[in-house]
C-alpha positions in Angstrom: 71.3 116.5 173.9 74.3 118.0 172.2 74.4 117.6 168.4 77.7 116.0 167.3 79.2 117.3 164.1 82.4 115.6 162.8 81.5 116.3 159.2 80.4 112.8 158.3 77.0 112.1 156.8 76.4 108.9 158.7 72.7 108.7 157.6 73.8 108.5 153.9 76.2 105.7 154.9 73.5 103.8 156.8 71.0 104.4 153.9 73.6 103.1 151.4 74.2 100.0 153.6 70.5 99.2 153.5 70.2 99.6 149.7 73.3 97.5 149.1 71.9 94.6 151.2 69.4 94.1 148.4 71.6 95.0 145.5 75.0 93.4 146.1 76.0 93.9 142.4 75.9 97.7 142.9 78.5 97.3 145.7 81.1 96.1 143.2 83.6 99.0 142.7 86.8 99.1 140.6 89.3 101.7 141.7 92.0 102.8 139.2 95.3 104.4 139.1 97.7 105.1 136.2 101.4 105.6 136.7 103.8 107.0 134.1 107.6 106.8 134.4 109.3 110.2 134.4 113.1 109.6 134.8 115.3 107.5 137.0 112.9 106.0 139.7 110.5 108.9 139.5 107.0 108.3 138.4 103.8 110.2 138.4 100.5 108.5 139.2 97.0 109.9 138.5 93.6 108.9 139.9 90.4 110.1 138.3 87.9 107.5 137.0 86.4 104.6 138.8 83.5 102.2 138.4 80.8 102.0 141.1 77.1 101.7 141.6 76.7 100.1 138.2 78.4 102.7 136.1 81.6 104.6 135.2 82.2 107.6 137.5 84.9 110.1 138.1 86.2 112.2 141.0 85.6 115.9 140.8 89.3 116.5 140.2 92.1 114.3 139.0 94.6 113.6 141.8 98.3 113.5 140.9 101.0 111.8 143.0 104.7 111.9 142.5 106.8 109.0 143.7 110.5 108.8 143.8 113.3 107.7 146.2 115.4 109.9 148.5 118.8 111.1 147.6 120.4 108.5 150.0 119.3 106.0 147.2 121.0 108.0 144.5 117.7 109.4 143.3 116.3 112.9 142.9 113.7 112.8 145.7 110.8 114.2 143.6 108.2 112.6 145.9 107.7 110.1 148.6 108.6 106.5 148.1 105.9 104.1 146.9 106.0 102.2 150.2 105.3 105.5 152.1 102.1 105.9 150.0 101.1 102.6 151.6 101.4 104.3 155.0 99.5 107.3 153.7 96.6 105.1 152.5 96.4 103.2 155.8 96.6 106.4 157.9 93.8 108.1 155.8 91.6 105.0 155.8 91.8 104.5 159.6 91.4 108.2 160.3 88.3 108.4 158.1 86.9 105.4 159.9 87.5 107.0 163.3 85.5 110.1 162.2 82.7 108.0 160.8 82.4 105.7 163.8 82.5 108.6 166.2 79.8 110.4 164.3 77.6 107.3 164.3 78.2 106.8 168.0 77.5 110.4 168.9 81.1 111.2 170.0 82.3 114.7 169.3 85.9 114.8 168.0 88.1 117.8 168.6 91.3 116.3 167.0 92.5 113.1 165.5 96.1 112.4 164.6 97.5 109.1 163.4 101.3 108.6 163.3 102.5 105.6 161.4 105.9 103.9 161.3 106.8 101.1 159.0 109.9 99.0 159.6 111.6 98.0 156.3 114.8 96.1 155.8 115.9 97.3 152.3 118.2 94.4 151.8 115.2 92.6 150.4 114.5 95.1 147.6 118.2 95.4 146.8 118.6 91.6 146.4 121.3 91.5 149.2 119.6 88.6 151.1 116.9 86.4 149.5 115.5 85.6 153.0 114.6 89.3 153.7 111.2 90.2 152.4 110.8 93.2 150.1 108.0 94.9 152.1 107.4 96.1 155.6 108.1 93.7 158.4 106.0 95.7 160.9 103.7 98.8 160.8 102.8 100.6 164.0 99.9 103.0 164.1 99.6 105.4 167.0 96.4 107.5 167.4 96.2 110.7 169.5 92.5 111.5 169.8 90.9 114.4 171.7 87.2 113.7 172.0 84.2 113.9 174.4 84.6 110.2 175.3 86.3 107.9 177.7 89.6 106.2 176.9 87.6 102.9 176.5 85.2 104.5 174.0 88.1 106.0 172.0 89.8 102.6 171.9 86.5 101.1 170.7 86.4 103.8 167.9 89.8 102.8 166.7 89.0 99.1 166.9 85.9 99.5 164.8 87.7 101.7 162.3 90.4 99.0 162.0 87.7 96.3 161.6 86.1 98.2 158.7 89.2 99.6 157.0 89.7 98.5 153.4 93.4 99.3 153.5 94.0 97.6 156.8 92.3 94.5 155.4 94.3 94.6 152.1 97.5 94.8 154.2 96.7 92.1 156.7 95.0 89.5 154.4 96.2 88.0 151.2 95.1 89.9 148.1 95.3 88.5 144.6 97.5 90.7 142.5 97.9 90.0 138.8 100.7 91.7 136.8 100.7 91.5 133.0 102.3 93.2 130.1 99.9 94.7 127.4 
């Protein structure tokens, strides 16, 4: 039997799943991001601390993300748009899921690429037409996967990744969002 190595420690994930069955309070995580306005529509967001497994934690390094708008919106284009970050999050979550599911199913991956396209009618955010929503109207995800598996098995990997994706769930199901001023 060939050993599959996609770089995912599936045993640790399976062990965590078993532990959390009996300790649901430990499964309650709080992810955090802080955004600071720079100039115009440019902001810089940072991600470092989070809460999980019953205590405050931190990533090894702080991640910094610049968001702006392109010059066609009379902006300085110091980073990708906030809505593009949504595509990045979905792509990363689904791709990580494919790797995890493949490892668990004993499928060796050679390459995985996700290409995402989000259709967005900007008349909504500009206030041109109140009947046009502000966000994406449609997102298309296309995977190109080279693996030691049949097309049906690869499609099943993607389906399971989609089923377990936190970002896919947040995008396709209502999520309570509270906005307040301190």
